[in-house]
Each structure stands twice: as C-alpha cells, then as structure tokens.
KOLDO-517947 format. One record per residue: residue in one letter; x negated, y, z of N, C-alpha, C, CB in turn. Coordinates in steps of 0.001 Angstrom, whole numbers, plus 500000, padded with zeros to 6 digits. Glycine has a CB too. Layout:
N
<site code="A" n_c1="X" n_c2="Y" n_c3="Z" ca_c1="X" ca_c2="Y" ca_c3="Z" c_c1="X" c_c2="Y" c_c3="Z" cb_c1="X" cb_c2="Y" cb_c3="Z"/>
...
//
This chain:
81
<site code="M" n_c1="391978" n_c2="041035" n_c3="970727" ca_c1="392209" ca_c2="040509" ca_c3="972048" c_c1="391569" c_c2="041457" c_c3="973062" cb_c1="391646" cb_c2="039069" cb_c3="972182"/>
<site code="T" n_c1="392265" n_c2="041751" n_c3="974126" ca_c1="391760" ca_c2="042667" ca_c3="975134" c_c1="391319" c_c2="041895" c_c3="976359" cb_c1="392819" cb_c2="043705" cb_c3="975507"/>
<site code="D" n_c1="390601" n_c2="042568" n_c3="977246" ca_c1="390181" ca_c2="041924" ca_c3="978492" c_c1="391405" c_c2="041433" c_c3="979249" cb_c1="389353" cb_c2="042898" cb_c3="979370"/>
<site code="G" n_c1="391300" n_c2="040261" n_c3="979835" ca_c1="392404" ca_c2="039711" ca_c3="980597" c_c1="393312" c_c2="038806" c_c3="979782" cb_c1="393202" cb_c2="040815" cb_c3="981179"/>
<site code="E" n_c1="393236" n_c2="038885" n_c3="978441" ca_c1="394032" ca_c2="037996" ca_c3="977603" c_c1="393302" c_c2="036670" c_c3="977462" cb_c1="394304" cb_c2="038629" cb_c3="976210"/>
<site code="S" n_c1="394067" n_c2="035583" n_c3="977444" ca_c1="393429" ca_c2="034291" ca_c3="977253" c_c1="393222" c_c2="034038" c_c3="975763" cb_c1="394273" cb_c2="033164" cb_c3="977889"/>
<site code="R" n_c1="392175" n_c2="033270" n_c3="975452" ca_c1="391892" ca_c2="032918" ca_c3="974068" c_c1="392809" c_c2="031781" c_c3="973652" cb_c1="390405" cb_c2="032524" cb_c3="973883"/>
<site code="P" n_c1="393248" n_c2="031753" n_c3="972397" ca_c1="394045" ca_c2="030631" ca_c3="971932" c_c1="393249" c_c2="029326" c_c3="972058" cb_c1="394492" cb_c2="030857" cb_c3="970474"/>
<site code="V" n_c1="393941" n_c2="028257" n_c3="972417" ca_c1="393297" ca_c2="026956" ca_c3="972586" c_c1="394025" c_c2="025942" c_c3="971729" cb_c1="393285" cb_c2="026514" cb_c3="974077"/>
<site code="G" n_c1="393253" n_c2="025117" n_c3="971005" ca_c1="393827" ca_c2="024082" ca_c3="970154" c_c1="394273" c_c2="022875" c_c3="970952" cb_c1="392831" cb_c2="023659" cb_c3="969105"/>
<site code="P" n_c1="394856" n_c2="021888" n_c3="970282" ca_c1="395427" ca_c2="020724" ca_c3="970951" c_c1="394425" c_c2="019862" c_c3="971700" cb_c1="396120" cb_c2="019889" cb_c3="969959"/>
<site code="A" n_c1="393153" n_c2="019910" n_c3="971325" ca_c1="392142" ca_c2="019104" ca_c3="972025" c_c1="391189" c_c2="019985" c_c3="972829" cb_c1="391345" cb_c2="018256" cb_c3="971021"/>
<site code="G" n_c1="391601" n_c2="021221" n_c3="973097" ca_c1="390774" ca_c2="022136" ca_c3="973867" c_c1="389870" c_c2="023007" c_c3="973016" cb_c1="389949" cb_c2="021370" cb_c3="974827"/>
<site code="E" n_c1="390053" n_c2="022975" n_c3="971708" ca_c1="389226" ca_c2="023793" ca_c3="970830" c_c1="389514" c_c2="025270" c_c3="971055" cb_c1="389464" cb_c2="023420" cb_c3="969360"/>
<site code="T" n_c1="388499" n_c2="026068" n_c3="970913" ca_c1="388652" ca_c2="027521" ca_c3="970896" c_c1="388001" c_c2="028021" c_c3="969609" cb_c1="388007" cb_c2="028196" cb_c3="972179"/>
<site code="E" n_c1="388257" n_c2="029267" n_c3="969263" ca_c1="387628" ca_c2="029815" ca_c3="968070" c_c1="386117" c_c2="029705" c_c3="968227" cb_c1="388062" cb_c2="031293" cb_c3="967831"/>
<site code="G" n_c1="385462" n_c2="029197" n_c3="967194" ca_c1="384016" ca_c2="028957" ca_c3="967233" c_c1="383668" c_c2="027513" c_c3="967544" cb_c1="383373" cb_c2="029857" cb_c3="968255"/>
<site code="S" n_c1="384647" n_c2="026716" n_c3="967986" ca_c1="384394" ca_c2="025299" ca_c3="968258" c_c1="384088" c_c2="024556" c_c3="966966" cb_c1="385599" cb_c2="024656" cb_c3="968967"/>
<site code="R" n_c1="383377" n_c2="023457" n_c3="967110" ca_c1="383055" ca_c2="022608" ca_c3="965973" c_c1="384001" c_c2="021415" c_c3="965958" cb_c1="381577" cb_c2="022141" cb_c3="966027"/>
<site code="V" n_c1="384430" n_c2="021016" n_c3="964761" ca_c1="385313" ca_c2="019874" ca_c3="964588" c_c1="384794" c_c2="018999" c_c3="963451" cb_c1="386763" cb_c2="020334" cb_c3="964310"/>
<site code="R" n_c1="385182" n_c2="017715" n_c3="963491" ca_c1="384842" ca_c2="016764" ca_c3="962430" c_c1="386149" c_c2="016239" c_c3="961846" cb_c1="383941" cb_c2="015584" cb_c3="962972"/>
<site code="F" n_c1="386331" n_c2="016367" n_c3="960536" ca_c1="387530" ca_c2="015899" ca_c3="959873" c_c1="387514" c_c2="014378" c_c3="959794" cb_c1="387654" cb_c2="016517" cb_c3="958471"/>
<site code="V" n_c1="388660" n_c2="013746" n_c3="960110" ca_c1="388771" ca_c2="012287" ca_c3="960041" c_c1="389654" c_c2="011881" c_c3="958862" cb_c1="389343" cb_c2="011719" cb_c3="961364"/>
<site code="C" n_c1="390925" n_c2="012295" n_c3="958861" ca_c1="391813" ca_c2="011932" ca_c3="957761" c_c1="393051" c_c2="012822" c_c3="957757" cb_c1="392220" cb_c2="010454" cb_c3="957860"/>
<site code="S" n_c1="393842" n_c2="012689" n_c3="956684" ca_c1="395058" ca_c2="013486" ca_c3="956522" c_c1="396067" c_c2="012703" c_c3="955697" cb_c1="394745" cb_c2="014851" cb_c3="955852"/>
<site code="V" n_c1="397339" n_c2="012961" n_c3="955920" ca_c1="398372" ca_c2="012374" ca_c3="955069" c_c1="398544" c_c2="013200" c_c3="953797" cb_c1="399711" cb_c2="012275" cb_c3="955829"/>
<site code="R" n_c1="398002" n_c2="014402" n_c3="953789" ca_c1="398086" ca_c2="015273" ca_c3="952610" c_c1="397110" c_c2="014797" c_c3="951540" cb_c1="397793" cb_c2="016748" cb_c3="952991"/>
<site code="E" n_c1="397500" n_c2="014943" n_c3="950290" ca_c1="396640" ca_c2="014559" ca_c3="949170" c_c1="395706" c_c2="015695" c_c3="948743" cb_c1="397492" cb_c2="014122" cb_c3="947988"/>
<site code="H" n_c1="396122" n_c2="016932" n_c3="948969" ca_c1="395360" ca_c2="018090" ca_c3="948497" c_c1="394897" c_c2="018928" c_c3="949683" cb_c1="396207" cb_c2="018948" cb_c3="947527"/>
<site code="D" n_c1="393948" n_c2="019816" n_c3="949420" ca_c1="393467" ca_c2="020773" ca_c3="950420" c_c1="392938" c_c2="020088" c_c3="951673" cb_c1="394579" cb_c2="021730" cb_c3="950796"/>
<site code="K" n_c1="392096" n_c2="019065" n_c3="951467" ca_c1="391483" ca_c2="018408" ca_c3="952617" c_c1="390011" c_c2="018159" c_c3="952317" cb_c1="392211" cb_c2="017076" cb_c3="952959"/>
<site code="P" n_c1="389161" n_c2="018258" n_c3="953319" ca_c1="387733" ca_c2="018002" ca_c3="953100" c_c1="387456" c_c2="016498" c_c3="953040" cb_c1="386889" cb_c2="018656" cb_c3="954218"/>
<site code="E" n_c1="386239" n_c2="016150" n_c3="952699" ca_c1="385809" ca_c2="014751" ca_c3="952731" c_c1="385762" c_c2="014274" c_c3="954180" cb_c1="384418" cb_c2="014577" cb_c3="952047"/>
<site code="R" n_c1="385990" n_c2="012998" n_c3="954394" ca_c1="385911" ca_c2="012403" ca_c3="955730" c_c1="384545" c_c2="012711" c_c3="956357" cb_c1="386146" cb_c2="010864" cb_c3="955661"/>
<site code="N" n_c1="384545" n_c2="013018" n_c3="957632" ca_c1="383353" ca_c2="013329" ca_c3="958438" c_c1="382737" c_c2="014696" c_c3="958164" cb_c1="382316" cb_c2="012287" cb_c3="958207"/>
<site code="T" n_c1="383404" n_c2="015538" n_c3="957365" ca_c1="382906" ca_c2="016892" ca_c3="957156" c_c1="383024" c_c2="017671" c_c3="958462" cb_c1="383685" cb_c2="017605" cb_c3="956012"/>
<site code="L" n_c1="381974" n_c2="018410" n_c3="958794" ca_c1="381966" ca_c2="019256" ca_c3="959993" c_c1="382400" c_c2="020666" c_c3="959623" cb_c1="380560" cb_c2="019275" cb_c3="960653"/>
<site code="G" n_c1="383029" n_c2="021339" n_c3="960582" ca_c1="383456" ca_c2="022704" ca_c3="960348" c_c1="383571" c_c2="023492" c_c3="961638" cb_c1="384770" cb_c2="022717" cb_c3="959621"/>
<site code="T" n_c1="383790" n_c2="024783" n_c3="961498" ca_c1="383915" ca_c2="025695" ca_c3="962627" c_c1="385320" c_c2="026284" c_c3="962643" cb_c1="382846" cb_c2="026818" cb_c3="962557"/>
<site code="V" n_c1="385984" n_c2="026211" n_c3="963802" ca_c1="387318" ca_c2="026780" ca_c3="963952" c_c1="387200" c_c2="028297" c_c3="963901" cb_c1="387990" cb_c2="026312" cb_c3="965282"/>
<site code="M" n_c1="387905" n_c2="028902" n_c3="962939" ca_c1="387857" ca_c2="030345" ca_c3="962767" c_c1="389049" c_c2="031040" c_c3="963421" cb_c1="387805" cb_c2="030688" cb_c3="961293"/>
<site code="L" n_c1="390208" n_c2="030352" n_c3="963442" ca_c1="391424" ca_c2="030944" ca_c3="963971" c_c1="392344" c_c2="029837" c_c3="964451" cb_c1="392125" cb_c2="031823" cb_c3="962910"/>
<site code="I" n_c1="392986" n_c2="030044" n_c3="965591" ca_c1="393989" ca_c2="029114" ca_c3="966100" c_c1="395317" c_c2="029844" c_c3="966120" cb_c1="393614" cb_c2="028574" cb_c3="967525"/>
<site code="E" n_c1="396275" n_c2="029318" n_c3="965367" ca_c1="397587" ca_c2="029946" ca_c3="965280" c_c1="398444" c_c2="029545" c_c3="966477" cb_c1="398286" cb_c2="029562" cb_c3="963963"/>
<site code="E" n_c1="399521" n_c2="030265" n_c3="966708" ca_c1="400390" ca_c2="030021" ca_c3="967861" c_c1="400943" c_c2="028604" c_c3="967904" cb_c1="401530" cb_c2="030998" cb_c3="967853"/>
<site code="D" n_c1="401143" n_c2="027983" n_c3="966735" ca_c1="401682" ca_c2="026618" ca_c3="966690" c_c1="400610" c_c2="025543" c_c3="966858" cb_c1="402405" cb_c2="026399" cb_c3="965385"/>
<site code="G" n_c1="399357" n_c2="025949" n_c3="967096" ca_c1="398265" ca_c2="025003" ca_c3="967291" c_c1="397504" c_c2="024654" c_c3="966028" cb_c1="398792" cb_c2="023765" cb_c3="967888"/>
<site code="T" n_c1="397915" n_c2="025200" n_c3="964886" ca_c1="397203" ca_c2="024964" ca_c3="963635" c_c1="395810" c_c2="025575" c_c3="963735" cb_c1="397983" cb_c2="025557" cb_c3="962425"/>
<site code="L" n_c1="394801" n_c2="024797" n_c3="963309" ca_c1="393420" ca_c2="025278" ca_c3="963317" c_c1="393015" c_c2="025661" c_c3="961905" cb_c1="392458" cb_c2="024206" cb_c3="963891"/>
<site code="N" n_c1="392553" n_c2="026871" n_c3="961717" ca_c1="392004" ca_c2="027307" ca_c3="960434" c_c1="390498" c_c2="027134" c_c3="960524" cb_c1="392400" cb_c2="028801" cb_c3="960095"/>
<site code="V" n_c1="389959" n_c2="026303" n_c3="959622" ca_c1="388566" ca_c2="025859" ca_c3="959735" c_c1="387761" c_c2="026266" c_c3="958505" cb_c1="388502" cb_c2="024335" cb_c3="959925"/>
<site code="L" n_c1="386550" n_c2="026779" n_c3="958757" ca_c1="385550" ca_c2="026992" ca_c3="957711" c_c1="384651" c_c2="025767" c_c3="957748" cb_c1="384727" cb_c2="028345" cb_c3="957924"/>
<site code="W" n_c1="384741" n_c2="024956" n_c3="956693" ca_c1="383965" ca_c2="023723" ca_c3="956642" c_c1="382535" c_c2="024008" c_c3="956209" cb_c1="384617" cb_c2="022715" cb_c3="955691"/>
<site code="D" n_c1="381608" n_c2="023159" n_c3="956629" ca_c1="380200" ca_c2="023355" ca_c3="956304" c_c1="379928" c_c2="023306" c_c3="954799" cb_c1="379366" cb_c2="022309" cb_c3="957004"/>
<site code="D" n_c1="380845" n_c2="022712" n_c3="954013" ca_c1="380674" ca_c2="022684" ca_c3="952556" c_c1="381144" c_c2="023986" c_c3="951903" cb_c1="381438" cb_c2="021501" cb_c3="951959"/>
<site code="G" n_c1="381614" n_c2="024946" n_c3="952725" ca_c1="382032" ca_c2="026247" ca_c3="952226" c_c1="383529" c_c2="026383" c_c3="951987" cb_c1="381317" cb_c2="026535" cb_c3="950970"/>
<site code="S" n_c1="384260" n_c2="025272" n_c3="952043" ca_c1="385714" ca_c2="025347" ca_c3="951844" c_c1="386406" c_c2="025770" c_c3="953137" cb_c1="386271" cb_c2="023984" cb_c3="951361"/>
<site code="V" n_c1="387654" n_c2="026185" n_c3="953007" ca_c1="388463" ca_c2="026607" ca_c3="954142" c_c1="389792" c_c2="025871" c_c3="954055" cb_c1="388668" cb_c2="028165" cb_c3="954158"/>
<site code="S" n_c1="390276" n_c2="025339" n_c3="955175" ca_c1="391600" ca_c2="024721" ca_c3="955199" c_c1="392146" c_c2="024746" c_c3="956613" cb_c1="391547" cb_c2="023273" cb_c3="954663"/>
<site code="A" n_c1="393429" n_c2="024434" n_c3="956712" ca_c1="394098" ca_c2="024388" ca_c3="958007" c_c1="394254" c_c2="022934" c_c3="958438" cb_c1="395480" cb_c2="025097" cb_c3="957948"/>
<site code="L" n_c1="394045" n_c2="022673" n_c3="959725" ca_c1="394312" ca_c2="021359" ca_c3="960297" c_c1="395648" c_c2="021430" c_c3="961017" cb_c1="393167" cb_c2="020907" cb_c3="961266"/>
<site code="L" n_c1="396553" n_c2="020543" n_c3="960638" ca_c1="397896" ca_c2="020512" ca_c3="961195" c_c1="398040" c_c2="019295" c_c3="962100" cb_c1="398959" cb_c2="020491" cb_c3="960073"/>
<site code="M" n_c1="398525" n_c2="019516" n_c3="963318" ca_c1="398666" ca_c2="018405" ca_c3="964269" c_c1="399537" c_c2="017286" c_c3="963705" cb_c1="399261" cb_c2="018908" cb_c3="965584"/>
<site code="S" n_c1="400544" n_c2="017627" n_c3="962925" ca_c1="401482" ca_c2="016632" ca_c3="962421" c_c1="400967" c_c2="015859" c_c3="961207" cb_c1="402769" cb_c2="017301" cb_c3="962069"/>
<site code="E" n_c1="399866" n_c2="016316" n_c3="960586" ca_c1="399413" ca_c2="015696" ca_c3="959343" c_c1="397949" c_c2="015290" c_c3="959321" cb_c1="399661" cb_c2="016616" cb_c3="958228"/>
<site code="D" n_c1="397145" n_c2="015835" n_c3="960212" ca_c1="395703" ca_c2="015629" ca_c3="960141" c_c1="395158" c_c2="015015" c_c3="961420" cb_c1="395001" cb_c2="016942" cb_c3="959861"/>
<site code="T" n_c1="394010" n_c2="014356" n_c3="961258" ca_c1="393288" ca_c2="013817" ca_c3="962408" c_c1="391874" c_c2="014379" c_c3="962362" cb_c1="393281" cb_c2="012241" cb_c3="962406"/>
<site code="W" n_c1="391417" n_c2="014867" n_c3="963504" ca_c1="390070" ca_c2="015415" ca_c3="963601" c_c1="389533" c_c2="015160" c_c3="964992" cb_c1="390054" cb_c2="016925" cb_c3="963276"/>
<site code="L" n_c1="388233" n_c2="015326" n_c3="965126" ca_c1="387560" ca_c2="015179" ca_c3="966415" c_c1="386969" c_c2="016513" c_c3="966823" cb_c1="386460" cb_c2="014091" cb_c3="966353"/>
<site code="F" n_c1="387082" n_c2="016823" n_c3="968082" ca_c1="386454" ca_c2="017998" ca_c3="968676" c_c1="385006" c_c2="017614" c_c3="968941" cb_c1="387195" cb_c2="018469" cb_c3="970004"/>
<site code="V" n_c1="384056" n_c2="018346" n_c3="968387" ca_c1="382635" ca_c2="018026" ca_c3="968520" c_c1="382060" c_c2="018849" c_c3="969661" cb_c1="381862" cb_c2="018298" cb_c3="967190"/>
<site code="L" n_c1="381638" n_c2="018158" n_c3="970704" ca_c1="381045" ca_c2="018850" ca_c3="971848" c_c1="379672" c_c2="019383" c_c3="971475" cb_c1="380944" cb_c2="017911" cb_c3="973070"/>
<site code="P" n_c1="379309" n_c2="020539" n_c3="971994" ca_c1="377959" ca_c2="021051" ca_c3="971720" c_c1="376930" c_c2="020160" c_c3="972411" cb_c1="377812" cb_c2="022531" cb_c3="972198"/>
<site code="P" n_c1="375729" n_c2="020118" n_c3="971863" ca_c1="374688" ca_c2="019292" ca_c3="972500" c_c1="374367" c_c2="019817" c_c3="973894" cb_c1="373404" cb_c2="019266" cb_c3="971635"/>
<site code="L" n_c1="374004" n_c2="018906" n_c3="974768" ca_c1="373601" ca_c2="019308" ca_c3="976115" c_c1="372278" c_c2="020067" c_c3="976027" cb_c1="373471" cb_c2="018068" cb_c3="977058"/>
<site code="P" n_c1="372109" n_c2="021066" n_c3="976888" ca_c1="370838" ca_c2="021801" ca_c3="976871" c_c1="369685" c_c2="020873" c_c3="977260" cb_c1="370898" cb_c2="023019" cb_c3="977833"/>
<site code="K" n_c1="368546" n_c2="021100" n_c3="976651" ca_c1="367377" ca_c2="020291" ca_c3="976974" c_c1="366875" c_c2="020647" c_c3="978353" cb_c1="366268" cb_c2="020485" cb_c3="975932"/>
<site code="K" n_c1="366530" n_c2="019641" n_c3="979100" ca_c1="366001" ca_c2="019850" ca_c3="980446" c_c1="364558" c_c2="020321" c_c3="980343" cb_c1="366099" cb_c2="018550" cb_c3="981297"/>
<site code="V" n_c1="364278" n_c2="021407" n_c3="981010" ca_c1="362923" ca_c2="021965" ca_c3="981000" c_c1="362176" c_c2="021438" c_c3="982206" cb_c1="362948" cb_c2="023525" cb_c3="981001"/>
<site code="S" n_c1="361059" n_c2="020797" n_c3="981934" ca_c1="360269" ca_c2="020305" ca_c3="983070" c_c1="359283" c_c2="021379" c_c3="983506" cb_c1="359517" cb_c2="018994" cb_c3="982703"/>
<site code="S" n_c1="358993" n_c2="021377" n_c3="984782" ca_c1="358084" ca_c2="022407" ca_c3="985302" c_c1="356691" c_c2="021900" c_c3="985490" cb_c1="358587" cb_c2="022943" cb_c3="986600"/>
//
C-alpha cells in the first residue's frame, strides 16, 4: 500500500490489526471456539476477514456465514497531575 491509498475496512469498521471476538458460524469446520479473540491480518476485497486467533489457529470470517464482534481497544488511562 502506498501513501494516499486507503486501508481496507471490514463490515464493522475493522482494519488490519483490529481485534475481533468470534461468536458463531453456520460452518461445521474451520471455526474457533465461541468467544475466541483474534487479530485481523488481512481484509479481502469482498469483506472477508483473515484472522490469526489467540489460540494460534488461522481462519477466515465470512459475512454470509459467521458472526463476530469488533473489539474496541481499551480507553487510555487518565493520568492525574
């Protein structure tokens, strides 16, 4: 990607490096356990998210077959003076 190009964005606003939580899938195979956290490694043109799960597995999240949550990063801690 070069300067001036936009980064791919997933269906819920995910970008590469975003964290997601797996909820469920209609697929029987190639799916993590419910509530597994992972990091989006690649977003394909069709919106498919390729995720590296915290358990070390890798799979794709498909809008038509899977449900997941976009995990917001924690708010920065307020520093008191």
